[in-house]
N, C-alpha and C positions, 0 to 999 in steps of 0.2 A: 485598739491604739496605731495611730496613723505614724509613720516615720515620715519626716519632711527630708529630701535629699537636696541639700543647699550646695551649690558649687558652680563656679564661673566656666564658661564655656572651654576655657582653656586648661583646667585643672585635671589632676590625675584622677580626682573622684568623678568629674565629669565624663572623663573617657572610660571608667569603668561602668557608670551608668549607661552610657551610650552603647558599649559592648552588650551590657546586659538586657537593654531594651532589645537590640538588635538580634539576639540569640534566644529572646525568651519564647518566642515564637510568631509566626507570621499570620495565625488565623485570629489572634487575641491578643490584647496587652493587659500584662499583670496590673494589679492594685498598686496604689503608691507605696505600700507598707511591703508588698511583695517584691516590689522592685528595688526598695531598699536591701533587703536581704540579698537578691540576687547581685545588685551593684558591689556590697560588700564580698560576696562568694566571688565575683570575677576578679577582685581586687586582691585575693588571696592567691591566685594563679593556678587554678587546677588543670591538670594536664588531661587532653580528651582520653576517656578510657579506650577507645579503639587504637589509641598511640601508646598505650603503656602495657606493661606485664602486670600480673596480678599483684605483686608484692608493691610495686609501685603505687598501683591503684589503691592499694590498704592504706598508703602513706598521704593520698590527696587530702586537701582539705575538704569538709563536708558542710552541709547547709548549716549543722551545729557549730560549726566552727565560725561560719559567716553570723550567725544570730549572736554568738558571743562578742563578735567585733562591733556589730551593733549596739549590744550592751554596753560595750566598754567605752563606746563613741558618746553615750548618752551618760556615763559615769553611774551605770546600775551594776549591780552585782550579778556576776556570771556564776554563783553558787545555785545549783539546780534546786535544793530544798529551801532557800530563801523564795524562791519564785512560786513554789507550789506549797502552801502552808498546809500542814496536816498531814502530810505523807512522809513517812521515814524508808530509807532504803538499806539493803545490806547484801553482800554478795554470799553466795553458796554454791554448792555444786548439786548436779540432778544426774541421773542415770541417763546416758544417752544409748544408742545402739551398740556402740563399740567402745565404750569408756566414759569417764565421767564428762560432763560438759558446765563450764563457768556460766551461773547464772546470777542474776540480780533480782530481788525481792522488795516489791514497794508495798507498803502497808499502810493503812490508815492507822493514826494514832489511836489506841485503844485496845482493848482484849479481843474482839471477835467473839464467835468466828463470824468471819467474811466469805461471802462469794469471792471466788477465784477466776481470774483471767489468765491463761497461759498464753505470752505475747511472743510472736517471733518479729525479728528485727529485719530490716531491709537490707538492701546492697548486692542485689541481683546474684546471692547465693555464691559469690566471689569475695566481696568486700562487706564491710558493716560489720558493727558488734552491738552490744549492749549499751556501751558507752554514747557512741554516736546516735543512737536513738533512745536515749534516755528521756527527752522530754515528752514523746508520744506515750510511752509506757507509763511515766509517772503522772501524766494529766487523766489517762483512763484510771488509775488509783482513785485518783482525787473525784472525778466526775461519776465514776460507778460506784465508788464507796466500797472498793475491792481490793482483795491483794492481788498483785499482777506479778507473775513470775516471767521475767524476761530470759530465754537461753539463747547461748551461743552454739548454735548448731555447726558442724562441721562444714568447712568452706570449700569450694571448688577452685582450682582445676586438681588439687591435692586430693579431695575426696569428690569426685564426680557424681552426678545422678546415679541412683536415689539416696545417696549417703545423708543428706540435710533431711529428706522426707523420713528416713527410718529414724533418725535423730528426733524430729518432731514426735512421731507416735510414742517413741520411747520416753521421752518428756512428758507426754499427756499420762501414759500409764504411772510415770513418778507423781503426778500431781495428784492423781486418784487416790492413790496409795499413801502420801505423805503430807497431803492438804492440812489435817491438824497440827502437824509439826510448825507450819507457817500461817498458824492462826486462820487456817481457810476452812471451808465447808465442803467436803468432798461431794456433796449432793448438788452443788451448784458451781459448777465450772463451765467457763465459757472458752472459745479460742479466739485469737485477735492476731494481726499482724500487718505489716506494711510493705507494700513493693511484694520482692519475693518471700517476705514472711506472711502476708496476705494469701498468698498460692499455698503456703505450708498450712495455714490455718484452715483453708477451704479443704485441701487434701486430707488433713488430718482427722477431718471430720468424715470424710468417706472412709479413710482407713479404719477409724474406730468402729463406725457401723459395720464394716467387712468382719472385724475381727471379734464382734459381739460386745464390745466395750460398752459403758455406759454412754449415753449420747449426750454430747454437750448441750448445754442450755441455749447457746448461742453462738454464731460466727459472726466477728467482723472483719473484714478485709478491706484495707484501705490502699487503692489503686495497685490492685493484685495482678500479675500476670497470670491470664487464663488461657492463653491460646499463643501458638508460635510464629503465625504469620507477620511479617513486616509490612504487609500491604493494606491495613486497615485505614479508614478514613482519618483516624486520629494520629496515626503513624506519617500520613501524607501531609497532613496539617502542621505536625509538629518534627518534622525529619530533623531541625536543626536547633531543637529548642534546649533551654537548660534549667535544670541540671541533668535532663535525661533526654537523649535524642534516639534517633533510628540506629546510626552506627554503633552507638554504646550497647544497644539492645542485641544486635548482631554478635557484638563481641562477647556479651554474657552468654548466649545460647552456644556460642563456640566453646567457651570455657566449662560450660556445666554438661553439655551433653557428650556420652561417651561415643555415640554413633548418632545417624541422621533419625534412626528407629527411635531413640528416645525422645526426640521433639513430637513424636507422634503418641507417646505415651498418654493415657488418660490422667496422669498424675501432673503432667505438665500441659497438655492439651485438655484442661479441665471440663471446657464447654461440651466436650464430647464424652464426659466421663458419666456413669450410672449415678444420677443426682437424686435418686428417690430416697423418701424417707429421712431427709438431711432435718436438723434443726433451723430454725428461722435464720436468715442471712441478711446482715447490713452490708452495703457496698459504698464506699465512699469515694471519689474522684475528683480530680483538679482539671479545670478546663483545659490548661496548657500543659498536656501531656500526652504523650504517644500512647499510653497505656488505656487512655480513658474509654475507647470503644471495647476494650477488654472486657471493661465492667458491664457495658451495656449488652454484649453478648452474653455475658454470665447471668445478668438478670433476666434475660429472655429464657436461657437455657433451665434456670431454676423454676421460673415459673411454669414452662411446659413439664417439669417433673413434679408440679404442685408442691413446691416448698414456698414458703411465705418469705418474701425478699423485699427489701426497701433500698432503693439506691439514690444518695443525694450526690449532685454534682456542685461544685464550688468555683463559681466564675471568677477570672480575675487571679488565680492562684496557679502554681506549678506543681510539677510532681516533687514529691518531698516536703509539700507546705505543712502536714499534718504536724511535724514535729518543732513549727517556729512559732508556738502560740505565744511566746514571751514578746514578740515584737510583730506578729500579724494577726490581725482581728479575725480573720476568717478561719485562721488555724484554730483559734480558741474556741470560735462557734462550732467547728467541725469535731473538737474534743469533747464539747458539751453534748453534742447531739449524739455522737458515740457512747459516751456513759450514760444518756438517757436511754437508749436503746439497749443496752447492755442491763441497765437497772431494772427497766421494763420486764426483760426477760428473765431476771432472777426473781422478780415480784410474782411472775406468772407461774415459775416453777413451785415456789413456796405457796401459792394458792391451790395449785393441783395437789400438793400434797397434803394440805388441810383438808380439802374436799374428799381424798382418799381415806384420811384417817377417820373422818366424820361416818364415812360410809361404811368402814371396816367396823366400828365401833358401835354405830347405830344411832349415833347422836348428830 
């Protein structure tokens, strides 16, 4: 679905459009529908992260707000359930590492049991919540035909590294134990996340392996942070990009890390972690994103460790695009692709169980 941005050269909308184009990235131009979201986002007046404090950052407009602005301009509903038919949601609490955490469960209409996707939202471990990242989680429930549990882990700087990582692993333990209560199958659980949540998904797969927990079926990471250098090619290309840029990522690391040593910890510096014996991984990136090279590096690291991995980059999109499927065509394609990868992984697990049963029974 393509958004046409119609405005005269002297209008406020044209000014927002020009601003969005200028800051989207110097190395590539966003597609027209992506530009429409960036235009709406610029019109909402977000403050640069590096010039704000965490509480102000959490009140900043988001790309979800920009999507709603575009929908309102088209006289379309902003109700998430009206956009994704056949998926219902409800809020629950799950057990974190230091107390209960708010979470939202998305389930296909029906009785189940369904496969489960434990999903972690983005926001750089400082901002973001299950509401701002509703579209991506809801889309995964639809395309993967799975129950998705989106968890609000503790945020920095009030709870610095490794609080979010500890909550992520605790949430995984909770899902394995309580999946039947949410129409889920505990033998078919995957991990997923966007941005910092993608980092948590990958790190939780490693932590689960080390803790001797059942291995997740698959890991889906959408533009994850996998290393802490700000000098990769994509950081240089997109140093002033929107909605995420190089100074914002420096701000994120400053708020999350307790000491410089944390930035070298393999839970943050994932490309240097022990990646052996992990489940298959899918990485999704946006072309206009400082974090693009993080996934390229992670892909190579996973391959060296013998882990099956597939990386797909979407040209003409920016960081955060995955949750804009209501108005951005490639976001819908990315969600569909992610759902296909998860569904294939669930089907593969089911097939392996059937083979094991047949071997055990002699049939």
